[in-house]
C-alpha positions in Angstrom: 93.1 51.0 -30.6 95.9 48.7 -29.6 96.6 45.7 -31.9 99.0 42.8 -31.5 100.8 40.7 -34.1 98.7 37.5 -34.2 101.5 35.4 -35.6 103.7 35.6 -32.5 100.7 34.8 -30.3 99.8 31.8 -32.5 103.4 30.4 -32.2 103.3 30.8 -28.5 99.9 29.2 -28.2 100.9 26.2 -30.4 104.0 25.7 -28.3 102.0 25.7 -25.2 99.6 23.2 -26.6 102.4 20.8 -27.6 103.9 21.2 -24.2 100.6 20.5 -22.4 100.2 17.3 -24.4 103.6 16.1 -23.3 103.2 16.8 -19.6 101.8 14.3 -17.1 98.1 14.2 -17.3 97.7 14.0 -13.5 99.6 17.3 -13.1 97.2 18.8 -15.6 94.2 17.4 -13.8 95.4 18.7 -10.4 95.8 22.1 -11.9 92.3 21.9 -13.4 91.0 21.1 -10.0 92.8 23.9 -8.2 91.6 26.5 -10.6 88.1 25.0 -11.1 86.2 27.8 -9.4 88.6 30.6 -10.4 88.5 29.7 -14.1 84.8 29.4 -14.2 84.5 33.1 -13.6 87.7 34.2 -15.3 86.0 35.2 -18.5 82.8 36.3 -16.8 83.9 39.3 -14.8 80.5 41.0 -14.8 78.1 38.6 -13.2 74.6 38.7 -14.6 75.4 40.5 -17.8 74.7 38.8 -21.1 77.5 39.7 -23.6 76.0 38.6 -26.9 72.7 40.4 -27.0 71.7 42.0 -30.3 71.9 45.4 -28.6 75.4 44.8 -27.3 76.8 43.5 -30.6 75.1 46.5 -32.3 77.0 48.8 -29.9 80.3 47.1 -30.8 79.8 47.2 -34.5 80.6 51.0 -35.1 83.6 50.7 -32.8 85.0 47.9 -34.9 84.2 49.7 -38.2 85.9 52.8 -37.0 89.0 50.8 -36.3 89.0 49.4 -39.8 88.3 52.7 -41.5 91.5 54.0 -39.8 93.7 50.9 -40.2 92.3 48.9 -43.2 89.6 50.8 -45.2 89.1 48.0 -47.6 87.8 45.8 -44.8 85.7 48.6 -43.4 84.1 49.1 -46.8 83.5 45.3 -47.3 81.6 45.1 -44.0 80.1 48.5 -43.8 76.6 47.1 -44.2 77.0 44.2 -41.8 73.6 43.4 -40.3 73.4 42.6 -36.6 70.3 40.4 -36.5 69.3 37.7 -34.1 71.0 34.4 -34.7 70.0 32.7 -31.5 67.5 33.0 -28.6 68.4 32.5 -24.9 65.4 30.8 -23.2 64.3 30.1 -19.6 62.2 26.9 -19.5 59.8 26.2 -16.7 58.4 22.6 -17.0 55.5 22.0 -14.6 55.5 18.2 -14.4 57.6 15.2 -15.4 55.8 14.9 -18.7 56.8 18.4 -19.7 60.3 17.8 -18.4 60.7 14.7 -20.5 59.5 16.6 -23.5 62.1 19.2 -22.9 64.9 16.7 -22.3 64.3 15.3 -25.8 66.0 18.5 -27.0 68.6 18.5 -24.2 71.6 18.4 -26.5 70.2 20.7 -29.1 69.4 23.4 -26.6 72.4 22.6 -24.4 70.1 22.7 -21.3 71.5 23.7 -18.0 70.0 24.5 -14.6 72.5 27.3 -14.1 71.9 30.7 -15.8 74.7 31.2 -18.3 75.3 34.8 -17.3 76.3 33.7 -13.8 79.2 31.5 -12.6 78.1 28.0 -11.6 78.1 27.1 -7.9 78.3 23.6 -6.4 75.3 22.3 -4.5 75.7 21.7 -0.8 72.9 19.1 -0.6 71.1 16.8 -3.0 67.9 18.4 -4.6 64.7 17.0 -3.2 63.1 14.2 -5.2 60.2 16.2 -6.8 62.1 19.5 -7.3 61.7 20.2 -11.0 64.3 22.9 -11.8 64.2 25.8 -14.2 66.3 25.2 -17.3 68.2 27.6 -19.5 69.1 26.9 -23.1 70.0 28.5 -26.4 68.2 27.8 -29.7 68.7 29.0 -33.2 66.6 32.0 -34.1 63.1 31.0 -35.4 63.8 27.3 -34.5 60.9 25.5 -32.9 61.3 24.7 -29.2 59.5 22.2 -27.0 56.0 23.0 -26.0 56.9 23.8 -22.4 56.3 27.1 -20.5 59.2 29.4 -21.3 60.4 33.0 -21.3 62.7 34.6 -23.8 65.6 36.1 -21.8 67.4 37.7 -24.7 67.9 37.6 -28.5 71.5 36.9 -29.3 73.9 37.4 -32.1 76.9 35.1 -32.7 79.1 35.4 -35.7 79.5 32.4 -38.0 83.1 32.3 -39.0 83.4 28.6 -38.2 81.5 27.9 -41.4 84.3 29.5 -43.5 87.1 27.4 -45.1 90.5 27.9 -43.7 92.0 29.9 -46.6 93.5 33.3 -47.1 90.6 34.5 -49.2 88.4 34.3 -46.1 90.8 35.9 -43.7 89.3 39.4 -43.8 85.9 38.0 -42.9 87.2 35.7 -40.2 89.2 38.5 -38.7 86.4 41.0 -38.8 83.9 38.6 -37.2 86.3 37.6 -34.4 87.1 41.2 -33.7 83.4 42.0 -33.6 82.9 39.4 -30.9 86.0 40.6 -29.1 84.7 44.1 -28.9 81.3 42.8 -27.8 82.8 40.9 -24.9 85.0 43.9 -24.1 81.9 46.1 -23.8 80.3 43.5 -21.5 83.4 43.3 -19.3 84.0 39.7 -20.2 87.7 39.9 -21.2 90.5 38.9 -18.9 93.8 40.8 -18.7 95.5 38.7 -21.2 92.8 39.3 -23.8 92.8 43.0 -23.1 96.5 43.2 -23.7 96.3 41.2 -27.0 93.8 43.7 -28.6 92.3 43.1 -32.0 93.4 40.3 -34.4 95.4 41.6 -37.4 96.5 38.9 -39.9 98.2 41.4 -42.3 100.9 42.2 -39.7 101.7 38.6 -39.7 102.1 38.5 -43.5 104.4 41.5 -43.2 106.5 39.7 -40.6 106.8 36.7 -42.9 107.8 38.8 -45.9 110.4 40.5 -43.7 111.8 37.1 -42.8 110.8 37.3 -39.2 108.9 33.9 -39.2 106.5 31.5 -40.8 103.7 32.1 -38.4 101.4 33.4 -41.1 100.6 29.8 -41.9 99.0 29.6 -38.5 96.6 32.6 -39.0 93.0 31.7 -38.6 93.9 28.0 -38.4 91.1 26.1 -36.8 92.1 24.0 -33.9 90.7 20.8 -32.6 89.5 20.7 -29.0 90.5 17.4 -27.4 91.6 15.9 -24.2 91.7 13.0 -21.8 89.1 12.5 -19.0 89.9 10.1 -16.2 88.6 9.1 -12.8 90.6 7.9 -9.8 89.9 4.3 -8.6 90.6 5.3 -5.0 90.4 1.7 -3.7 93.9 1.2 -5.0 95.3 4.1 -3.0 93.4 2.8 0.1 95.1 -0.5 -0.3 98.5 0.9 -1.0 99.3 4.6 -0.4 102.2 4.5 -2.9 99.9 3.4 -5.7 97.1 4.9 -7.7 95.0 3.9 -10.6 93.1 6.0 -13.1 90.4 4.8 -15.5 89.3 6.7 -18.6 85.7 8.0 -18.3 84.2 5.9 -21.1 81.8 7.0 -23.8 81.0 10.3 -22.1 79.6 13.2 -24.1 81.9 16.2 -24.3 80.4 19.5 -25.7 82.6 22.5 -26.6 81.1 25.9 -25.9 82.5 29.1 -27.3 83.1 31.4 -24.3 80.9 29.0 -22.3 77.8 29.9 -24.2 77.2 28.4 -27.6 78.0 24.8 -28.5 80.4 24.7 -31.5 81.6 21.1 -31.4 80.9 17.8 -29.7 82.9 14.6 -29.1 82.7 11.3 -27.2 85.4 9.8 -25.1 86.8 6.4 -26.0 87.6 3.5 -23.7 90.6 5.3 -22.3 88.9 8.6 -21.8 90.4 10.3 -24.9 88.3 12.5 -27.1 88.6 14.9 -30.0 86.0 17.0 -31.7 85.6 19.0 -34.9 87.5 22.2 -35.4 86.8 25.8 -34.5 88.3 29.2 -34.8 87.2 30.2 -31.4 90.2 30.7 -29.1 88.4 30.6 -25.7 86.2 27.6 -25.0 84.7 25.7 -22.1 84.2 22.0 -22.0 81.0 20.4 -20.7 81.4 16.7 -19.8 78.0 14.9 -19.6 77.9 11.6 -17.7 75.8 9.7 -20.1 76.5 6.8 -22.5 74.4 4.8 -24.9 72.3 3.1 -22.2 72.5 5.2 -19.1 72.2 8.9 -18.1 73.5 9.7 -14.7 71.3 12.2 -12.9 72.6 14.6 -10.2 70.6 14.2 -6.9 67.2 13.6 -8.5 65.7 12.6 -11.8 65.6 16.1 -13.3 69.3 17.1 -13.4 71.7 15.5 -15.8 75.1 15.2 -14.1 77.8 17.1 -15.9 81.1 18.9 -15.4 81.5 22.4 -16.7 85.2 23.3 -17.1 87.0 26.6 -16.7 88.2 28.6 -19.7 90.6 26.9 -22.1 92.5 28.9 -24.7 93.3 26.7 -27.6 94.1 24.0 -25.0 92.8 20.5 -24.4 90.9 19.3 -21.4 93.1 16.9 -19.5 91.5 16.1 -16.2 91.3 13.4 -13.6 88.4 13.5 -11.2 89.9 12.7 -7.8 88.1 11.4 -4.6 89.4 14.4 -2.6 89.3 18.0 -3.5 87.0 20.4 -5.4 86.2 17.8 -8.1 84.9 15.1 -5.7 81.3 15.5 -7.0 82.4 14.6 -10.5 84.6 11.8 -9.2 81.4 10.2 -7.9 79.4 10.8 -11.0 82.2 9.4 -13.2 82.4 6.2 -11.0 78.7 5.6 -11.4 79.0 6.3 -15.2 81.9 3.9 -15.6 80.3 1.2 -13.5 77.1 1.3 -15.6 79.2 1.3 -18.8 81.2 -1.7 -17.7 78.0 -3.5 -16.8 76.4 -3.1 -20.2 79.5 -3.4 -22.3 81.5 -6.2 -20.5 79.5 -7.9 -17.8 76.3 -8.6 -19.8 78.3 -10.6 -22.5 80.9 -12.1 -20.2 78.4 -13.4 -17.6 75.4 -13.9 -19.8 73.2 -11.4 -17.9 69.9 -10.0 -19.1 70.1 -6.4 -20.5 68.2 -3.9 -18.4 67.6 -1.6 -21.3 68.0 2.2 -21.3 67.6 3.9 -18.0 68.5 6.8 -15.7 70.5 6.5 -12.5 70.2 9.1 -9.9 73.6 9.6 -8.1 73.2 10.9 -4.6 76.4 12.6 -3.5 75.0 13.5 0.0 72.7 10.5 0.4 73.2 7.1 2.1 70.4 5.0 0.5 70.5 3.1 -2.7 67.6 1.4 -4.3 65.9 0.4 -7.6 62.3 0.4 -8.9 60.2 0.2 -12.0 61.6 2.1 -15.0 59.3 4.3 -17.0 62.0 5.7 -19.3 62.4 8.6 -19.8 60.0 9.7 -17.1 61.9 8.6 -14.0 65.1 7.3 -12.6 64.9 3.5 -12.0 68.0 3.5 -9.8 69.4 5.5 -7.0 73.1 5.1 -6.0 74.5 6.9 -3.0 78.1 7.8 -2.4 77.9 6.8 1.2 76.5 4.0 3.3 75.5 4.6 6.9 77.4 7.8 6.7 80.7 6.3 5.4 82.1 6.7 1.9 81.7 3.5 0.0 85.1 3.5 -1.9 85.3 3.3 -5.6 84.8 -0.5 -5.5 81.7 0.0 -3.3 80.2 2.5 -5.7 80.9 0.0 -8.5 79.3 -2.9 -6.5 76.3 -0.8 -5.6 75.7 0.2 -9.1 76.0 -3.4 -10.3 73.6 -4.5 -7.6 70.9 -2.1 -8.5 71.3 -2.7 -12.3 70.9 -6.4 -11.6 67.5 -5.7 -10.0 66.4 -3.9 -13.1 67.8 -6.6 -15.3 65.7 -9.2 -13.5 62.7 -6.8 -13.5 62.8 -6.5 -17.3 63.5 -10.3 -17.7 60.7 -11.4 -15.3 58.4 -8.5 -14.3 55.9 -10.9 -12.7 58.4 -11.5 -9.9 58.0 -7.9 -8.8 54.2 -7.9 -8.8 52.8 -5.5 -6.2 50.5 -8.3 -5.1 53.5 -10.0 -3.5 55.4 -7.0 -2.3 55.6 -8.4 1.3 56.5 -11.9 0.3 59.8 -12.8 2.1 60.7 -15.7 -0.1 60.5 -13.5 -3.3 62.5 -10.8 -1.5 65.2 -13.3 -0.5 65.4 -14.6 -4.1 65.6 -11.1 -5.6 68.2 -9.8 -3.2 70.3 -12.9 -3.1 70.5 -12.9 -6.9 71.5 -9.2 -7.0 74.0 -9.8 -4.1 75.6 -12.7 -5.9 76.0 -10.9 -9.2 77.3 -7.8 -7.4 79.9 -9.9 -5.5 81.1 -12.0 -8.5 81.2 -9.2 -11.0 82.9 -6.7 -8.6 85.6 -9.3 -7.6 86.2 -10.2 -11.2 86.9 -6.5 -12.0 89.0 -5.6 -9.1 91.1 -8.7 -8.6 92.0 -8.4 -12.3 92.8 -4.7 -11.9 95.1 -5.4 -9.0 96.8 -8.4 -10.4 97.4 -7.0 -13.9 98.9 -3.8 -12.6 101.0 -5.2 -9.8 99.0 -3.5 -7.0 99.2 -6.5 -4.7 96.2 -8.3 -3.1 92.8 -6.7 -3.5 91.3 -6.0 -0.1 87.8 -4.6 0.0 86.1 -2.6 2.7 83.6 -5.6 3.1 86.4 -8.2 3.4 86.6 -11.1 5.8 89.6 -12.2 7.8 90.6 -15.3 5.9 93.0 -15.1 3.0 90.2 -16.3 0.7 87.7 -13.7 1.9 89.6 -10.4 1.6 87.6 -9.5 -1.6 84.3 -7.8 -2.0 81.6 -9.2 0.3 84.1 -11.6 1.8 82.6 -10.9 5.1 79.4 -12.7 4.0 81.3 -15.9 4.0 81.8 -15.5 7.8 78.1 -14.8 8.5 76.2 -17.3 10.6 72.9 -18.5 9.3 71.1 -17.1 12.3 72.4 -13.6 11.4 71.4 -13.6 7.8 68.5 -11.7 6.1 67.4 -11.4 2.5 70.9 -10.7 1.3 72.2 -14.3 1.5 75.3 -15.7 -0.2 73.1 -18.3 -1.9 74.2 -17.3 -5.5 77.8 -16.9 -4.4 77.8 -20.4 -3.0 76.4 -21.9 -6.2 79.3 -20.5 -8.1 82.4 -20.7 -5.8 84.3 -23.7 -4.6 84.6 -22.5 -1.0 82.9 -24.4 1.8 83.0 -21.6 4.4 82.0 -23.8 7.3 84.8 -26.3 6.6 87.5 -23.8 5.7 86.7 -21.3 8.5 86.0 -24.2 11.0 82.7 -22.8 12.1 79.6 -25.0 12.4 77.2 -22.0 12.6 77.9 -20.8 9.0 76.7 -22.7 5.8 78.3 -26.1 5.2 77.8 -26.1 1.5 79.5 -28.4 -1.1 78.1 -26.9 -4.3 80.1 -25.2 -6.9 80.5 -24.7 -10.6 77.2 -23.1 -11.7 77.5 -20.0 -13.8 75.6 -16.8 -13.4 73.9 -17.4 -16.7 72.6 -20.8 -15.6 71.4 -19.5 -12.2 69.6 -16.6 -14.0 67.8 -18.9 -16.4 66.7 -21.1 -13.5 65.6 -18.1 -11.5 63.5 -16.7 -14.4 59.8 -17.5 -13.7 60.6 -19.2 -10.4 58.6 -17.9 -7.5 59.8 -20.1 -4.7 63.2 -21.4 -3.6 62.1 -25.0 -4.4 61.2 -23.9 -7.9 64.5 -22.3 -8.4 66.3 -25.4 -7.1 64.2 -27.7 -9.2 64.9 -25.7 -12.4 68.6 -25.9 -11.7 68.3 -29.6 -11.4 66.2 -30.1 -14.5 68.0 -27.7 -16.8 71.7 -28.4 -16.0 74.1 -31.2 -15.3 76.5 -30.5 -12.4 78.5 -33.0 -10.4 77.6 -31.2 -7.2 73.8 -31.2 -7.9 73.0 -33.7 -5.2 74.3 -31.2 -2.7 72.0 -28.3 -3.8 70.0 -28.9 -0.6 73.0 -27.5 1.3 72.5 -24.1 -0.2 68.7 -24.0 -0.6 68.3 -25.6 2.8 70.0 -22.8 4.7 68.1 -20.2 2.6 64.9 -21.7 3.8 66.1 -21.4 7.4 66.9 -17.7 6.8 63.2 -17.1 6.0 62.5 -17.7 9.7 65.0 -15.1 10.9 62.3 -12.5 11.5 64.4 -10.3 13.7 66.8 -9.6 10.8 64.2 -8.6 8.2 63.0 -5.2 7.4 60.1 -4.5 5.0 
């Protein structure tokens, strides 16, 4: 059987790794996107065949031992009695209801659950799953390990070698080499090697030692060296490019979970991205890995299309190489661009906005991200049994833009923040009450507007991108920002989504500045979101909200509060503009 000198290969691989780290990350990301579908199947040339079954490894063992008897008898003798016994079990789980599904998801990370069979290449959805579509899950558990009490089938008993537990020292090289060659032959029998791997042949560290002794290189130091999977995961803030086609902005995907799967099957390491999207994991000997990026952080799990599918990105094959990827609005990675934007928006809300603006914490929840949908909403949270929030990529058939996705996520999170702070406000007994609806929606609209503009005006100014112009901008220089168009809205055209909260905060009298007597003439400013939230808490009418602002806080514009709450009272009569 053909062998190759592993040392030369290692030098080449390390050189490639260093070079990859030095090249522009966007170029790497674009290449990842272009080869996304091709790479997913590159190491899976026989669809539907499971390489690592006990039977398949058992078939590979005598071939590997024959090689060693011919080339290195000592190694053959050492492992002549190697036992191919089950180390893991490949399961198919079939939860019948949300309770069983929640029970199963408690072990999501341990089992590395996926809705795609591991023996087939993943395919992208062409529509969002229906709301109550509970999928079938696939996962791998250690042999004899307990699994959740959910209906399941055993697809196969598997055998994976355990060389990663061995210390990186020459005394262990025989065992490391033997076990990696056994897996190589197993994958070869299954037809899961690409052309490069077939040409490389078996690993042989002694050839490298001979090369070193002959003065042909120091590559032997690299033999069996564990390497550390790492990378940088970013997402395009496409609103920058929309404003200025010569500019672009990329944000790190923050605190996302990254799992490293050997050959796309068994998790060997795990990491978490930092605030700039960088991550690194523990080390592994496995040369070929796939990365699985899960859009979840400490407070929020993003779901794909409905409550039951955790949104994740499953990379192509990486050979001792980092995952450097930027999810772009356009192209094959646009699904993940959307999931990453929702993930980052929720992360920013919990980790910046709550403290900066004094907002109430909504607690842990799930957000369903609807790539094909156009409706966003929020409801009661029964974590972990439902998604409290749904955020769509489009509105009325038009893409929201990255700032619009951020704003929508903030809006719906604010509803859940208020719901947790003051659940009585959302009593079903008052579900048709217009005054409560106006207060609820105007509060969320105000937080959405102020928080979104705080983020994006800062992003544009600090990076020299020019003036931030949103897709919901007005026509005046002061209303180009998010929801600026609301400042141009006449009172007679308003519905529950009033600028009431915005007007309590800003120092912009729209009627005066825009010279329009049909829009609010309001002279109030200087209240903070924290103050408005405290006054809103337990208030059930606009008069109560106004009264609590007057009694709790001192503000020089307090005598003019009637300007704002007065037009809000008028809006309650705009029956033609309201929808239940």
